[in-house]
C-alpha positions in Angstrom: -18.8 6.3 -18.6 -15.5 7.0 -17.5 -15.3 10.0 -14.6 -12.5 11.9 -14.8 -9.9 11.3 -11.0 -7.5 14.0 -10.4 -3.5 12.8 -9.5 -4.1 14.3 -5.9 -7.7 12.3 -5.7 -5.4 9.1 -7.0 -2.2 9.8 -4.8 -4.9 9.7 -1.7 -6.4 6.2 -3.3 -3.3 4.0 -3.9 -2.0 5.5 0.0 -5.5 4.2 1.4 -4.5 0.9 -0.3 -1.1 0.9 0.4 -2.5 1.4 4.2 -5.2 -1.4 4.3 -2.8 -4.1 3.1 0.2 -2.3 5.2 -2.4 -3.2 8.4 -3.7 -6.4 7.0 -0.3 -7.7 6.9 1.4 -6.5 10.7 -2.4 -8.4 11.5 -0.8 -11.7 10.3 3.1 -10.7 12.2 4.8 -10.1 8.9 7.1 -7.2 9.4 9.7 -7.8 6.6 10.0 -9.6 4.0 12.5 -12.4 3.4 15.2 -11.1 2.0 15.1 -8.1 5.1 12.7 -5.6 4.1 10.5 -3.5 5.9 6.9 -3.0 4.7 7.4 0.9 4.7 10.3 0.6 2.4 7.6 -1.7 -0.3 5.4 -0.4 -2.9 2.5 -0.8 -4.0 2.4 -3.6 -6.2 5.4 -5.8 -4.8 
């Protein structure tokens, strides 16, 4: 069964995932990409 998820809920879930991955990268002392971009500049897929 497929449940319906609102756009707002989906956006919140994506931001939670993004925050999780960002915090994990920070724990590993990863602050910038090799190209010099900071973590807050990256999308979830990057």
